[in-house]
Steps between C-alpha positions, in 0.01 A plus 500: 500500500784470246813675604626799300809320389285220340262761346779708354702199387200340332418838350827545344517142367158540354604822332804347353369170396190664343712652237679799651835350408393398160604688184376370162702489186360459152674212329626588151268332254798429273629237738866485576565852366420666829796637700622312805473665844796567728518293820600618846869456436486680169519187296241420238254223550289408202178310501349675192486820698290344779693573819357451854644670810402469867480699819548358849211621707666428837784719402271777384312500832836513685655793306221707341485800727151606419353155578699486827385846607133432423515152647627655836228764491230235450637284777497797733142576414407135545657485847319826602168338393571181689599692811189719498267213445663288765471786748135542412433127548673500835294799612176320405610177665570699827157654483350154446695363790390789727137440398530136598642601838215745569218301344367366825468852635303626204130506438376308193448824317851623577646164398313498165602861431865417569478195279361699211764766547769237483351342202477837315864569587598166357317568183661842468841348554444237238388777250807711595729208439346426159516868394871525607592183315320621193680828514832314531413275204428813293833640589669168407322500167612848421853401580486205268346720221778752544766227508357348171506837337861563599604155372300535181647844423859386580471182293350685203822718492735217592380274215438782250764345273305170498797294635271257672183328381408423864634599839379247759480516880683251705463414876680220681258218591201674336569518127398336184852548358660160520840613361666834474830600344658780716631657177145632453450622860422872471393544862788739588432716199135520584560577867760770406260654254206493743695659786641764269145587384379504857773725615436739210130513588575563870735789415233670297259507787 
């Protein structure tokens, strides 16, 4: 079973790299007449109006409060599932061990009935485990969908002035970005905006 940390991390990375942190800009058909966008430090960088910024995903995961809260909740639920299933497995193993100890004192009919009962319990436990994992996966999917919606809504407002043609995601050791100029790192701005939006939503509840 994949750990919650792996699931959530992969979920966030999938959300971001799938286009959550991408905001498109229509290039001015008249070529060089399009206005240049402002860079992180307020300077103007001109590539015919085609400006690319990036967001560091590791930093977002470390400082986006909504992500951290939901990640902790999912990890807690995952641990509860693991604990419950492990307790069920131990109980079934104890029953099987008890059966083996008493097998010589049972009649053939009693032995066969006990074996059937143990088999049925094993099947029920496997079904229970599958059901619990499916429910957990559904909760994780809902989290990822909510996360994507939050990011999409924020980026739509953040880039409403069309400053950037693309906003890419970056992760140390797992990124297609071979070079990045820190001038165009907007991670802190994005985290600040996301946390402010999260706080505002929480206050309204």
